C-alpha positions in Angstrom: 1.8 24.9 5.7 4.7 23.8 7.9 5.2 20.3 6.3 7.4 20.2 3.1 7.7 16.4 2.7 4.6 14.3 2.4 5.2 10.5 2.4 2.1 8.6 1.3 1.4 5.0 1.6 -0.2 3.9 -1.7 -2.6 1.0 -1.1 -5.8 1.8 0.7 -4.6 5.3 1.2 -4.4 6.8 -2.3 -5.6 3.7 -4.3 -8.4 1.4 -3.3 -6.4 -1.8 -3.2 -9.2 -3.9 -1.9 -11.3 -3.1 -4.9 -8.4 -3.7 -7.3 -7.5 -6.9 -5.5 -11.0 -8.4 -5.9 -11.2 -7.4 -9.6 -7.8 -8.9 -10.3 -8.6 -12.1 -8.4 -11.9 -12.6 -10.3 -10.2 -12.1 -13.6 -7.4 -14.5 -12.7 -9.6 -17.3 -11.6 -11.9 -16.9 -14.6 -8.9 -17.1 -16.9 -8.0 -20.4 -15.2 -11.4 -21.8 -15.9 -13.5 -21.1 -12.7 -16.8 -19.4 -13.1 -19.7 -18.5 -10.8 -19.6 -16.6 -7.5 -16.0 -16.4 -6.3 -16.7 -14.3 -3.2 -16.1 -17.0 -0.6 -12.9 -18.1 -2.4 -11.7 -14.5 -2.6 -12.2 -14.0 1.2 -10.3 -17.2 1.9 -7.4 -16.0 -0.4 -7.5 -12.6 1.2 -7.0 -13.9 4.7 -4.1 -16.0 3.5 -2.6 -13.1 1.6 -2.8 -10.7 4.6 -1.1 -13.3 6.8 1.7 -13.8 4.3 2.3 -10.0 4.0 2.5 -9.7 7.7 5.1 -12.5 7.6 7.0 -10.6 4.9 7.1 -7.4 6.9 8.7 -9.3 9.8 11.2 -10.9 7.5 9.8 -14.4 7.8 9.1 -15.0 4.1 10.4 -13.5 0.9 8.3 -11.6 -1.6 8.9 -14.2 -4.3 7.6 -16.9 -2.0 4.6 -14.8 -1.0 3.5 -14.2 -4.6 3.0 -17.9 -5.4 2.3 -19.3 -1.9 -0.9 -17.3 -1.4 -2.4 -19.0 -4.5 -0.9 -22.4 -3.7 -2.4 -22.4 -0.2 -5.8 -21.2 -1.4 -6.0 -23.8 -4.0 -4.9 -26.7 -1.7 -7.3 -25.7 1.0 -10.1 -25.5 -1.4 -9.2 -28.7 -3.3 -8.6 -26.9 -6.6 -6.3 -28.4 -9.1 -5.0 -25.1 -10.5 -1.5 -23.8 -11.2 -0.4 -21.3 -8.5 2.5 -20.0 -10.6 0.2 -19.3 -13.5 -2.3 -17.6 -11.1 0.4 -15.4 -9.7 1.5 -14.2 -13.2 -2.1 -13.5 -14.3 -3.0 -11.8 -11.1 0.0 -9.4 -11.1 -0.5 -8.5 -14.7 -4.2 -7.7 -14.0 -3.4 -5.8 -10.8 -1.4 -3.2 -12.7 -4.5 -2.5 -14.8 -7.3 -2.6 -12.3 -6.6 0.7 -10.6 -9.4 2.3 -8.4 -8.7 5.7 -6.9 -9.8 6.7 -3.4 -11.9 9.9 -3.6 -9.7 13.0 -3.5 -6.3 11.3 -4.0 -5.3 13.1 -7.2 -6.5 16.5 -6.0 -4.7 16.1 -2.7 -1.4 15.0 -4.2 -1.5 17.8 -6.8 -2.2 20.4 -4.1 0.6 19.2 -1.8 3.0 19.0 -4.7 2.5 22.7 -5.1 3.8 23.4 -1.5 6.3 20.7 -1.0 7.4 17.2 -2.2 5.2 14.2 -2.4 6.7 10.7 -2.2 5.2 7.2 -2.1 6.3 4.7 0.5 5.1 1.2 -0.2 5.8 -2.4 0.7 4.3 -3.4 -2.7 6.1 -4.8 -5.7 8.1 -2.1 -7.5 7.2 -2.8 -11.1 3.5 -3.3 -10.3 3.3 -0.2 -8.1 5.0 2.0 -10.7 2.6 0.8 -13.4 -0.4 1.4 -11.1 0.8 5.0 -10.2 1.0 5.8 -13.9 -2.4 4.3 -14.6 -3.9 6.3 -11.7 -3.0 9.7 -12.9 -0.9 10.4 -9.8 2.5 10.3 -11.5 2.8 14.0 -12.3 2.4 14.9 -8.6 4.8 12.4 -7.2 8.6 13.0 -7.0 9.7 9.5 -6.1 8.5 6.0 -5.2 10.3 4.2 -2.3 9.6 0.4 -2.3 10.6 -2.2 0.2 11.7 -4.3 -2.7 14.3 -1.8 -3.8 15.3 -1.0 -0.2 15.6 -4.5 1.2 13.6 -3.5 4.3 9.9 -3.1 4.8 7.7 -0.8 6.8 7.8 -0.3 9.8 11.6 -0.9 9.8 13.4 2.4 10.4 15.8 1.6 7.7 13.1 1.8 5.1 12.2 5.3 6.2 15.8 6.3 6.2 16.0 5.0 2.6 12.9 6.9 1.6 14.2 10.2 3.1 17.4 9.9 1.1 15.3 10.0 -2.1 13.7 13.3 -1.1 15.0 16.8 -1.1 16.6 17.6 2.3 14.1 18.7 4.9 14.1 18.7 8.7 12.2 15.9 10.3 9.8 18.5 11.7 8.8 19.3 8.2 8.0 15.7 7.1 4.9 13.7 7.6 3.7 10.2 6.8 0.2 9.6 5.7 -1.2 6.0 5.7 -4.0 3.7 6.6 -2.0 1.1 8.6 -1.2 1.7 12.2 1.3 -1.2 12.3 3.3 -0.2 9.3 2.8 3.5 8.4 2.1 5.1 11.8 4.4 2.9 13.9 7.1 3.4 11.3 6.7 7.2 11.7 6.9 6.9 15.4 10.1 4.9 15.3 11.6 7.2 12.7 10.7 10.3 14.7 8.4 12.2 12.4 4.7 13.2 12.5 2.0 11.0 11.0 -1.6 11.2 9.8 -3.7 8.0 10.1 -6.2 7.7 7.3 -9.0 5.9 9.0 -12.1 5.9 6.8 -13.8 3.2 8.8 -13.2 5.2 12.0 -11.7 2.1 13.6 -10.5 2.2 17.2 -6.8 2.3 17.8 -5.8 -0.5 20.1 -2.2 -0.6 19.0 1.0 0.9 20.3 1.2 3.3 17.3 0.3 7.0 18.1 -0.7 9.1 15.1 -0.2 12.9 15.2 -3.4 13.4 13.2 -6.4 11.2 12.3 -8.7 11.7 9.3 -11.6 9.7 7.8 -11.4 11.4 4.4 -8.6 12.5 2.2 -10.4 15.8 1.8 -9.6 16.5 5.5 -5.9 16.2 5.2 -5.0 19.7 4.1 -6.8 21.1 7.0 -5.2 18.7 9.4 -1.5 18.9 8.4 -1.4 22.6 7.6 
């Protein structure tokens, strides 16, 4: 295997964030006194949350603002008299405990750790991501976790990838690869930094972006064969 450094996105690449997100959202709203089917409210929240994360990645909003604003806006637009700061605290506490693994993630990281170094590159919140990694069973296979929160820059900013590379053992760029599900953050970041990438695309979505992955897989089980 020619790659020696494997930089993995975490959410929706190794961990099923969408599943964890819905579990945590439901627990949070139930703790605040809402009951019944929360599906429509969750979908509304999710759209607001995605837009705020995109704004964070371009530097338009801060992470502290995002954490509360996603709930404030959801509550206002649905005429709910709930405390967004309390919701944010409850949600983040729950998110660290509602870990759902994507099939093959532990086996893949364990195998790759035997031939090189595995690092996590994430725009998520450092304390939450570290807790989720421990809970997932991935911790023993991972050498380091690079977060945008600690770095000060978010994917796809080249400065984030430079920061992550400094945490790893020295390797040539030709020996490094980024694996992630997002074209606009993981794959575009790899393109800009000048290393190879593997787009994890379980939905087999079309690529209409400017990002150009070196490899594309729909299952984590295919990664070893692709990047070898």
